[in-house]
DSSP file (Angstrom, degrees, kcal/mol; ACC not computed):
  #  RESIDUE AA STRUCTURE BP1 BP2  ACC     N-H-->O    O-->H-N    N-H-->O    O-->H-N    TCO  KAPPA ALPHA  PHI   PSI    X-CA   Y-CA   Z-CA
    1    1 A X     >        0   0    0      0, 0.0     4,-2.0     0, 0.0     5,-0.2   0.000 360.0 360.0 360.0 -44.3    0.0    0.0    0.0
    2    2 A X  H  >  +     0   0    0      1,-0.2     4,-2.6     2,-0.2     5,-0.2   0.856 360.0  56.3 -64.0 -32.1    2.8    2.4    0.9
    3    3 A X  H  > S+     0   0    0      2,-0.2     4,-2.6     1,-0.2    -1,-0.2   0.901 105.9  49.6 -66.4 -39.6    4.5    1.6   -2.4
    4    4 A X  H  > S+     0   0    0      2,-0.2     4,-2.1     1,-0.2    -1,-0.2   0.912 113.1  46.4 -64.6 -42.6    1.4    2.6   -4.4
    5    5 A X  H  X S+     0   0    0     -4,-2.0     4,-2.3     2,-0.2    -2,-0.2   0.912 112.5  50.5 -65.4 -42.6    1.1    5.9   -2.5
    6    6 A X  H  X S+     0   0    0     -4,-2.6     4,-2.6     1,-0.2    -2,-0.2   0.903 109.3  51.2 -63.2 -41.4    4.8    6.5   -3.0
    7    7 A X  H  X S+     0   0    0     -4,-2.6     4,-2.5     1,-0.2    -1,-0.2   0.915 110.3  49.0 -62.0 -42.7    4.5    5.8   -6.7
    8    8 A X  H  X S+     0   0    0     -4,-2.1     4,-2.6     2,-0.2    -2,-0.2   0.902 110.9  50.4 -63.8 -40.2    1.6    8.3   -7.1
    9    9 A X  H  X S+     0   0    0     -4,-2.3     4,-2.4     2,-0.2    -2,-0.2   0.937 112.9  45.4 -63.2 -46.2    3.6   10.9   -5.2
   10   10 A X  H  X S+     0   0    0     -4,-2.6     4,-2.5     2,-0.2    -2,-0.2   0.872 111.7  52.9 -65.8 -36.2    6.6   10.4   -7.4
   11   11 A X  H  X S+     0   0    0     -4,-2.5     4,-2.3     2,-0.2    -2,-0.2   0.930 110.5  46.9 -62.8 -45.0    4.4   10.5  -10.5
   12   12 A X  H  X S+     0   0    0     -4,-2.6     4,-2.6     1,-0.2    -2,-0.2   0.899 111.5  51.8 -62.9 -40.4    2.8   13.8   -9.4
   13   13 A X  H  X S+     0   0    0     -4,-2.4     4,-2.5     2,-0.2    -2,-0.2   0.897 109.0  50.1 -63.5 -40.5    6.3   15.2   -8.7
   14   14 A X  H  X S+     0   0    0     -4,-2.5     4,-2.5     2,-0.2    -2,-0.2   0.911 110.7  49.7 -63.2 -42.0    7.5   14.1  -12.2
   15   15 A X  H  X S+     0   0    0     -4,-2.3     4,-2.5     2,-0.2    -2,-0.2   0.915 111.8  48.3 -62.2 -42.7    4.4   15.9  -13.7
   16   16 A X  H  X S+     0   0    0     -4,-2.6     4,-2.7     2,-0.2    -2,-0.2   0.892 110.3  51.9 -64.4 -39.2    5.1   19.0  -11.6
   17   17 A X  H  X S+     0   0    0     -4,-2.5     4,-2.2     2,-0.2    -2,-0.2   0.927 111.0  47.4 -62.9 -44.9    8.8   18.9  -12.7
   18   18 A X  H  X S+     0   0    0     -4,-2.5     4,-2.0     1,-0.2    -2,-0.2   0.917 112.9  49.0 -61.6 -44.3    7.7   18.7  -16.4
   19   19 A X  H  X S+     0   0    0     -4,-2.5     4,-2.3     1,-0.2    -2,-0.2   0.907 109.9  51.4 -62.4 -42.5    5.2   21.5  -15.9
   20   20 A X  H  X S+     0   0    0     -4,-2.7     4,-2.5     1,-0.2    -1,-0.2   0.890 108.3  51.8 -62.6 -40.5    7.9   23.7  -14.2
   21   21 A X  H  X S+     0   0    0     -4,-2.2     4,-2.3     2,-0.2    -1,-0.2   0.898 109.9  49.5 -63.0 -40.8   10.3   23.1  -17.1
   22   22 A X  H  X S+     0   0    0     -4,-2.0     4,-2.5     2,-0.2    -2,-0.2   0.909 110.8  49.8 -64.0 -41.9    7.6   24.1  -19.6
   23   23 A X  H  X S+     0   0    0     -4,-2.3     4,-2.5     2,-0.2    -2,-0.2   0.918 110.9  49.5 -62.8 -44.2    6.9   27.3  -17.6
   24   24 A X  H  X S+     0   0    0     -4,-2.5     4,-2.3     2,-0.2    -2,-0.2   0.915 111.4  49.0 -61.7 -43.3   10.6   28.2  -17.4
   25   25 A X  H  X S+     0   0    0     -4,-2.3     4,-2.4     1,-0.2    -2,-0.2   0.918 111.5  49.5 -62.7 -43.7   10.9   27.7  -21.2
   26   26 A X  H  X S+     0   0    0     -4,-2.5     4,-2.6     1,-0.2    -1,-0.2   0.901 110.0  51.3 -62.2 -41.4    7.9   29.8  -21.8
   27   27 A X  H  X S+     0   0    0     -4,-2.5     4,-2.4     2,-0.2    -1,-0.2   0.903 109.4  50.0 -63.1 -41.4    9.3   32.5  -19.6
   28   28 A X  H  X S+     0   0    0     -4,-2.3     4,-2.0     2,-0.2    -2,-0.2   0.917 111.5  48.6 -62.9 -43.2   12.6   32.5  -21.4
   29   29 A X  H  X S+     0   0    0     -4,-2.4     4,-2.3     1,-0.2    -2,-0.2   0.915 112.1  48.8 -61.9 -43.3   10.8   32.8  -24.8
   30   30 A X  H  X S+     0   0    0     -4,-2.6     4,-2.7     1,-0.2    -2,-0.2   0.887 108.0  54.9 -64.2 -38.8    8.7   35.7  -23.4
   31   31 A X  H  X S+     0   0    0     -4,-2.4     4,-2.1     1,-0.2    -1,-0.2   0.912 109.5  46.8 -61.0 -43.2   11.8   37.4  -22.1
   32   32 A X  H  X S+     0   0    0     -4,-2.0     4,-2.3     2,-0.2    -2,-0.2   0.901 112.3  50.2 -65.4 -41.4   13.4   37.3  -25.6
   33   33 A X  H  X S+     0   0    0     -4,-2.3     4,-2.6     2,-0.2    -2,-0.2   0.909 110.3  49.7 -63.7 -41.9   10.2   38.6  -27.2
   34   34 A X  H  X S+     0   0    0     -4,-2.7     4,-2.7     2,-0.2    -1,-0.2   0.902 109.6  51.8 -63.4 -41.3   10.0   41.4  -24.7
   35   35 A X  H  X S+     0   0    0     -4,-2.1     4,-2.0     2,-0.2    -2,-0.2   0.929 111.2  47.2 -60.8 -45.3   13.7   42.3  -25.4
   36   36 A X  H  X S+     0   0    0     -4,-2.3     4,-2.2     1,-0.2    -2,-0.2   0.911 112.0  50.2 -62.6 -43.2   13.0   42.4  -29.2
   37   37 A X  H  X S+     0   0    0     -4,-2.6     4,-2.8     1,-0.2    -2,-0.2   0.907 108.7  52.2 -62.7 -42.4    9.9   44.5  -28.6
   38   38 A X  H  X S+     0   0    0     -4,-2.7     4,-2.4     1,-0.2    -1,-0.2   0.900 109.3  50.1 -61.0 -40.8   11.8   47.0  -26.5
   39   39 A X  H  X S+     0   0    0     -4,-2.0     4,-2.0     2,-0.2    -1,-0.2   0.923 112.3  46.6 -63.5 -44.1   14.4   47.3  -29.2
   40   40 A X  H  X S+     0   0    0     -4,-2.2     4,-2.8     2,-0.2     5,-0.2   0.916 112.3  50.2 -64.9 -43.1   11.8   47.9  -31.9
   41   41 A X  H  X S+     0   0    0     -4,-2.8     4,-2.5     1,-0.2    -1,-0.2   0.904 109.0  52.5 -62.0 -41.5   10.0   50.5  -29.7
   42   42 A X  H  < S+     0   0    0     -4,-2.4     4,-0.4    -5,-0.2    -1,-0.2   0.903 112.4  45.4 -61.6 -40.7   13.3   52.3  -29.0
   43   43 A X  H >< S+     0   0    0     -4,-2.0     3,-0.8     1,-0.2    -2,-0.2   0.933 116.1  44.9 -67.6 -45.9   13.9   52.5  -32.7
   44   44 A X  H 3< S+     0   0    0     -4,-2.8    -2,-0.2     1,-0.2    -1,-0.2   0.813 117.6  43.3 -70.1 -30.0   10.4   53.6  -33.6
   45   45 A X  T 3< S+     0   0    0     -4,-2.5    -1,-0.2    -5,-0.2    -2,-0.2   0.354  79.2 134.6-100.3   7.7   10.1   56.2  -30.8
   46   46 A X  S <  S-     0   0    0     -3,-0.8     5,-0.1    -4,-0.4    -3,-0.1  -0.303  71.5 -89.7 -60.0 140.2   13.6   57.7  -31.2
   47   47 A X     >  -     0   0    0      1,-0.2     4,-1.6     2,-0.1     3,-0.3  -0.256  27.6-150.0 -57.1 123.0   13.4   61.5  -31.0
   48   48 A X  H  > S+     0   0    0      1,-0.2     4,-2.8     2,-0.2     5,-0.2   0.833  96.8  61.4 -64.3 -32.7   12.9   63.0  -34.5
   49   49 A X  H  > S+     0   0    0      1,-0.2     4,-2.3     2,-0.2    -1,-0.2   0.889 103.7  49.4 -62.1 -38.3   14.8   66.1  -33.4
   50   50 A X  H  > S+     0   0    0     -3,-0.3     4,-2.4     2,-0.2    -1,-0.2   0.916 110.4  50.2 -65.8 -42.8   17.9   64.0  -32.7
   51   51 A X  H  X S+     0   0    0     -4,-1.6     4,-2.3     1,-0.2    -2,-0.2   0.923 111.0  49.3 -60.6 -44.5   17.5   62.4  -36.2
   52   52 A X  H  X S+     0   0    0     -4,-2.8     4,-2.6     1,-0.2    -1,-0.2   0.903 109.8  51.5 -61.4 -41.5   17.2   65.9  -37.7
   53   53 A X  H  X S+     0   0    0     -4,-2.3     4,-2.8     1,-0.2     5,-0.2   0.898 109.1  50.6 -63.3 -40.4   20.3   67.1  -35.8
   54   54 A X  H  X S+     0   0    0     -4,-2.4     4,-2.6     2,-0.2     5,-0.2   0.915 110.9  49.2 -63.0 -42.6   22.3   64.1  -37.1
   55   55 A X  H  X S+     0   0    0     -4,-2.3     4,-2.5     2,-0.2    -2,-0.2   0.934 113.3  46.1 -62.4 -46.5   21.2   64.8  -40.7
   56   56 A X  H  X S+     0   0    0     -4,-2.6     4,-2.7     2,-0.2    -2,-0.2   0.936 114.7  46.3 -64.0 -47.2   22.2   68.5  -40.4
   57   57 A X  H  X S+     0   0    0     -4,-2.8     4,-2.7     2,-0.2     5,-0.2   0.903 113.1  50.2 -63.4 -40.5   25.6   67.7  -38.8
   58   58 A X  H  X S+     0   0    0     -4,-2.6     4,-2.7    -5,-0.2     5,-0.2   0.931 111.7  47.8 -62.6 -45.1   26.3   65.0  -41.3
   59   59 A X  H  X S+     0   0    0     -4,-2.5     4,-2.6    -5,-0.2    -2,-0.2   0.926 112.9  47.9 -62.6 -45.2   25.5   67.3  -44.2
   60   60 A X  H  X S+     0   0    0     -4,-2.7     4,-1.6     2,-0.2    -2,-0.2   0.932 113.4  48.0 -61.2 -45.6   27.6   70.2  -42.8
   61   61 A X  H  X S+     0   0    0     -4,-2.7     4,-1.1     1,-0.2    -2,-0.2   0.925 114.1  45.9 -61.4 -45.5   30.5   67.8  -42.2
   62   62 A X  H  X S+     0   0    0     -4,-2.7     4,-4.2     1,-0.2     3,-0.3   0.878 108.7  55.3 -68.2 -37.3   30.3   66.3  -45.6
   63   63 A X  H  < S+     0   0    0     -4,-2.6    -1,-0.2     1,-0.2    -2,-0.2   0.835 104.7  54.5 -65.8 -30.8   29.9   69.7  -47.4
   64   64 A X  H  < S+     0   0    0     -4,-1.6    -1,-0.2    -5,-0.2    -2,-0.2   0.828 122.1  29.1 -68.5 -30.1   33.1   70.9  -45.7
   65   65 A X  H  < S+     0   0    0     -4,-1.1     2,-0.3    -3,-0.3    -2,-0.2   0.821 134.2   5.3 -97.2 -38.5   35.0   67.8  -47.1
   66   66 A X     <  -     0   0    0     -4,-4.2     3,-0.4    -5,-0.2    -1,-0.3  -0.985  51.4-147.3-155.2 133.2   33.1   67.0  -50.3
   67   67 A X  S    S+     0   0    0     -2,-0.3     2,-0.6     1,-0.3    -1,-0.1   0.909  98.1  33.9 -71.9 -41.3   30.3   68.7  -52.3
   68   68 A X  S    S-     0   0    0     -6,-0.1    -1,-0.3    -5,-0.0     2,-0.1  -0.743  79.7-168.5-118.2  83.2   28.8   65.5  -53.6
   69   69 A X        -     0   0    0     -2,-0.6     2,-0.1    -3,-0.4    -6,-0.0  -0.389  17.9-127.7 -70.0 146.6   29.2   62.7  -51.0
   70   70 A X     >  -     0   0    0     -2,-0.1     4,-2.3     1,-0.1     5,-0.2  -0.337  33.1 -92.9 -84.5 176.6   28.4   59.2  -52.1
   71   71 A X  H  > S+     0   0    0      1,-0.2     4,-2.6     2,-0.2     5,-0.2   0.902 124.0  49.3 -58.0 -46.5   26.1   56.9  -50.3
   72   72 A X  H  > S+     0   0    0      1,-0.2     4,-2.7     2,-0.2    -1,-0.2   0.879 110.8  50.1 -64.8 -38.2   28.7   55.2  -48.1
   73   73 A X  H  > S+     0   0    0      2,-0.2     4,-2.3     1,-0.2    -1,-0.2   0.908 111.7  48.6 -65.6 -41.2   30.2   58.6  -47.1
   74   74 A X  H  X S+     0   0    0     -4,-2.3     4,-2.4     2,-0.2    -2,-0.2   0.927 113.5  46.8 -63.1 -44.7   26.8   59.8  -46.1
   75   75 A X  H  X S+     0   0    0     -4,-2.6     4,-2.5     2,-0.2    -2,-0.2   0.916 112.2  49.9 -64.3 -44.1   26.0   56.7  -44.1
   76   76 A X  H  X S+     0   0    0     -4,-2.7     4,-2.3     1,-0.2    -1,-0.2   0.902 112.2  47.8 -61.8 -42.2   29.4   56.8  -42.4
   77   77 A X  H  X S+     0   0    0     -4,-2.3     4,-2.5     2,-0.2     5,-0.2   0.912 111.1  50.1 -66.7 -42.3   28.9   60.4  -41.4
   78   78 A X  H  X S+     0   0    0     -4,-2.4     4,-2.2     1,-0.2    -2,-0.2   0.908 111.1  49.9 -62.2 -41.4   25.4   59.8  -40.2
   79   79 A X  H  X S+     0   0    0     -4,-2.5     4,-2.4     2,-0.2     5,-0.2   0.926 110.4  50.4 -62.4 -44.9   26.7   56.9  -38.1
   80   80 A X  H  X S+     0   0    0     -4,-2.3     4,-2.1     1,-0.2    -2,-0.2   0.934 114.1  43.1 -59.4 -48.1   29.5   59.0  -36.6
   81   81 A X  H  X S+     0   0    0     -4,-2.5     4,-2.5     2,-0.2     5,-0.2   0.814 111.7  53.4 -74.1 -28.8   27.2   61.9  -35.6
   82   82 A X  H  X S+     0   0    0     -4,-2.2     4,-2.7    -5,-0.2     8,-0.3   0.915 110.8  47.6 -68.4 -41.2   24.5   59.6  -34.2
   83   83 A X  H  < S+     0   0    0     -4,-2.4     4,-0.5    -5,-0.2    -2,-0.2   0.917 114.9  47.2 -61.0 -42.2   27.1   57.9  -32.0
   84   84 A X  H  < S+     0   0    0     -4,-2.1     3,-0.3    -5,-0.2    -2,-0.2   0.894 118.9  38.0 -68.1 -40.5   28.4   61.3  -31.0
   85   85 A X  H  < S+     0   0    0     -4,-2.5    -2,-0.2     1,-0.2    -1,-0.2   0.827 138.8   6.5 -84.2 -32.0   24.9   62.8  -30.2
   86   86 A X     X  +     0   0    0     -4,-2.7     4,-2.4    -5,-0.2    -1,-0.2  -0.455  64.8 163.3-151.9  70.2   23.2   59.7  -28.7
   87   87 A X  H  > S+     0   0    0     -4,-0.5     4,-2.6    -3,-0.3     5,-0.2   0.837  77.4  59.2 -62.4 -34.0   25.7   56.9  -28.2
   88   88 A X  H  > S+     0   0    0      2,-0.2     4,-1.3     1,-0.2    -1,-0.2   0.935 109.6  43.0 -61.3 -45.4   23.3   55.1  -25.8
   89   89 A X  H  > S+     0   0    0     -3,-0.2     4,-1.1     1,-0.2     3,-0.5   0.929 112.5  53.3 -65.1 -44.4   20.6   54.9  -28.4
   90   90 A X  H >X S+     0   0    0     -4,-2.4     4,-1.1    -8,-0.3     3,-0.6   0.889 105.8  54.7 -58.1 -39.2   23.1   53.9  -31.1
   91   91 A X  H 3< S+     0   0    0     -4,-2.6    -1,-0.2     1,-0.2    -2,-0.2   0.840 103.1  55.8 -63.9 -33.3   24.3   51.1  -28.8
   92   92 A X  H 3< S+     0   0    0     -4,-1.3    -1,-0.2    -3,-0.5    -2,-0.2   0.762  99.0  63.0 -71.3 -22.7   20.8   49.7  -28.6
   93   93 A X  H X< S+     0   0    0     -4,-1.1     3,-2.9    -3,-0.6    -1,-0.2   0.911  71.0 155.1 -68.2 -41.7   20.5   49.5  -32.3
   94   94 A X  G >< S-     0   0    0     -4,-1.1     3,-1.3     1,-0.3    -1,-0.2  -0.276  76.8  -0.9  52.4-124.3   23.3   46.9  -32.7
   95   95 A X  G >  S+     0   0    0      1,-0.3     3,-0.5     2,-0.1     4,-0.3   0.555 125.2  73.9 -73.7  -6.8   22.8   45.0  -35.9
   96   96 A X  G <>  +     0   0    0     -3,-2.9     4,-2.4     1,-0.2    -1,-0.3   0.414  66.0  97.3 -86.7   3.6   19.6   47.0  -36.6
   97   97 A X  H <> S+     0   0    0     -3,-1.3     4,-3.0     1,-0.2     5,-0.2   0.902  79.6  55.4 -57.5 -42.4   21.7   50.1  -37.6
   98   98 A X  H <> S+     0   0    0     -3,-0.5     4,-2.5     1,-0.2    -1,-0.2   0.944 111.8  41.0 -57.8 -50.9   21.4   49.2  -41.3
   99   99 A X  H  > S+     0   0    0     -4,-0.3     4,-2.3     1,-0.2    -1,-0.2   0.869 114.8  52.7 -68.4 -34.9   17.6   49.0  -41.2
  100  100 A X  H  X S+     0   0    0     -4,-2.4     4,-2.7     2,-0.2     5,-0.4   0.932 110.5  47.8 -63.9 -45.0   17.4   52.1  -39.0
  101  101 A X  H  X>S+     0   0    0     -4,-3.0     4,-3.0     1,-0.2     5,-2.0   0.938 112.2  49.1 -60.9 -47.2   19.6   54.1  -41.4
  102  102 A X  I  <>S+     0   0    0     -4,-2.5     5,-0.6    -5,-0.2    -1,-0.2   0.898 115.1  44.7 -59.9 -40.6   17.6   53.0  -44.4
  103  103 A X  I  <5S+     0   0    0     -4,-2.3    -1,-0.2    -5,-0.2    -2,-0.2   0.910 126.8  26.2 -71.0 -42.2   14.3   53.9  -42.8
  104  104 A X  I  <5S+     0   0    0     -4,-2.7    -2,-0.2    -5,-0.2    -3,-0.2   0.819 134.7  16.2 -94.3 -33.6   15.4   57.3  -41.4
  105  105 A X  I >X5S+     0   0    0     -4,-3.0     4,-1.9    -5,-0.4     3,-0.6   0.763 102.3  74.0-117.3 -33.2   18.2   58.6  -43.6
  106  106 A X  I 3><S+     0   0    0     -5,-2.0     4,-2.5     1,-0.3     5,-0.2   0.873  95.4  56.4 -58.8 -39.6   18.5   56.8  -47.0
  107  107 A X  H 3><S+     0   0    0     -5,-0.6     4,-2.2     1,-0.2    -1,-0.3   0.888 106.9  50.4 -58.8 -39.7   15.4   58.5  -48.4
  108  108 A X  H <> S+     0   0    0     -3,-0.6     4,-2.2     2,-0.2    -1,-0.2   0.892 108.9  51.3 -66.5 -39.2   16.9   61.9  -47.7
  109  109 A X  H  X S+     0   0    0     -4,-1.9     4,-2.3     1,-0.2    -2,-0.2   0.926 109.9  49.8 -62.5 -43.9   20.2   60.9  -49.4
  110  110 A X  H  X S+     0   0    0     -4,-2.5     4,-2.2     1,-0.2    -2,-0.2   0.893 109.1  51.7 -64.0 -39.6   18.2   59.8  -52.5
  111  111 A X  H  X S+     0   0    0     -4,-2.2     4,-2.0     1,-0.2    -1,-0.2   0.919 110.6  49.0 -61.8 -42.5   16.3   63.1  -52.5
  112  112 A X  H  X S+     0   0    0     -4,-2.2     4,-1.7     1,-0.2    -2,-0.2   0.882 109.4  52.1 -64.2 -38.6   19.6   65.0  -52.4
  113  113 A X  H  X S+     0   0    0     -4,-2.3     4,-0.8     2,-0.2    -1,-0.2   0.890 108.3  51.0 -65.1 -40.0   21.0   62.8  -55.2
  114  114 A X  H >< S+     0   0    0     -4,-2.2     3,-0.8     1,-0.2     4,-0.3   0.908 108.3  52.3 -64.1 -41.6   18.0   63.5  -57.4
  115  115 A X  H >< S+     0   0    0     -4,-2.0     3,-1.2     1,-0.2     6,-0.3   0.870 105.3  55.3 -62.3 -36.0   18.4   67.2  -56.8
  116  116 A X  H 3< S+     0   0    0     -4,-1.7    -1,-0.2     1,-0.2    -2,-0.2   0.712 102.6  57.8 -70.1 -19.3   22.0   67.1  -57.9
  117  117 A X  T << S+     0   0    0     -4,-0.8    -1,-0.2    -3,-0.8    -2,-0.2   0.480  79.9 110.7 -90.4  -2.8   21.0   65.5  -61.2
  118  118 A X  S X> S-     0   0    0     -3,-1.2     4,-1.9    -4,-0.3     3,-0.8  -0.425  79.1-116.7 -71.9 149.8   18.7   68.4  -62.2
  119  119 A X  H 3> S+     0   0    0      1,-0.2     4,-1.6     2,-0.2    -1,-0.1   0.856 111.6  54.9 -56.6 -40.0   20.0   70.5  -65.2
  120  120 A X  H 34 S+     0   0    0      1,-0.2    -1,-0.2     2,-0.2    -4,-0.1   0.816 111.0  45.4 -68.0 -27.9   20.4   73.7  -63.2
  121  121 A X  H <4 S+     0   0    0     -3,-0.8    -1,-0.2    -6,-0.3    -2,-0.2   0.843 109.7  54.2 -81.3 -34.7   22.6   72.1  -60.6
  122  122 A X  H  <        0   0    0     -4,-1.9    -2,-0.2     1,-0.2    -1,-0.2   0.829 360.0 360.0 -69.6 -31.2   24.8   70.3  -63.1
  123  123 A X     <        0   0    0     -4,-1.6    -1,-0.2     0, 0.0    -2,-0.1   0.487 360.0 360.0 -76.2 360.0   25.7   73.4  -65.1
């Protein structure tokens, strides 16, 4: 009789152990999802004034060195000034810097390139 009770207790303990492992795994997954969400929110909610300041400083810096910067020079300058103005935010971007740059800055570079190709600017 005691053996049957002991077996049931151990069976229940095994079930609880399995359940606890599932809960821990779910918590780890949720923790990773929350981290990803925080990174995305930080990128999406970054201050537009800071972005504008980076664009202006990058443009000023590049104009002092070169009138018609290429894409890589523009990107390098934007990265430098973003690090300088808000290194903490830049650090949170990590590998997402490329997509952040494309979303926030690349469009402006393309607009500037189109303007440089107009007849009145070329002459």
